[in-house]
N, C-alpha and C positions, 0 to 999 in steps of 0.2 A: 564492770562485772566480767568475771571469767567463768567458763563452764567446765565441768569435769571432762567434757569431750574435747577440750582444747579450743573452745570458741570464745572470742573476746567481743565485748560490746563496750563502746566508750563514747561519751558525749563530749569528751575533752579533745580528743585527736581523731579525726576522721580516718586516718590510716590504720587505727586499731579498732574501728567499729565494724562489726559483722565480718570478722576475719578469723581464720584458723591460726592459732599460735602453737608453738612447740612446748605445750605444758598441759598434761592431762593428769587427772588424779581420780581416785576412787575409794572404795571401802577400806578403812584402816589408815588412810593418809591423814596427816595433820597439816593444816595450812596456816602458815604464819603470814601476816600482812604488815609491811612497813611502809611508811610514807616519809620521804625525805622532803621536809619543808623548804630547805635551801635550794636543792636541785629540782624540786617538783617532779619526783619520780615515785611511782607506786611499785612496790616489789611484793610478789606472791612467792612464798618459799614453802616447798614440801619438806616433810620431816627428814628426807634423805638428802637434803641440801640442794636439790634441783630447784631452780628459780626462774622466774620471768620478771623482767623489769620494764615498766611502761612509763613513758613520759606523760606528765599531766600539765594542764594549765591551772595555775593557782585559782582556787575558788574566790568569788567576791568576799569581802570582809564580813558581810552579814550572812554568809552561806557556808556550807561545809559539804565535803564529799562523804559518801557512805559506801565504801567498797564492799563487794559481796561476791559470793560464789554461787553457781547454779549446779545442781546435781541432777543427773539424768538416769542413773541406775536405780532399779527398784531397791528400796531399803538402804540406799547410800546415806552416809552422814559424814560431816566434817566437824571438827572442834576448833573454835577460835580460842587460841591460847593467850595471845598478847596483841595489843594494838599499840604501835609506837608512833 
């Protein structure tokens, strides 16, 4: 999960759990999420093409990841356009 305040939480890689990342977003931003199944990387992309890419450990075969974003501003919203 990434937050609009640039905070990351990850159960896959401890170096990306409870840390600040250089990716903030807010009202009016559109966030695209891509998962590379070959390289096991999760990519969050803003509509202005700024992005952050995080390594992932592949989930067990009978499980799945559910990426999400957390919003911290009053009345903030994001729109999920596409899941690849």
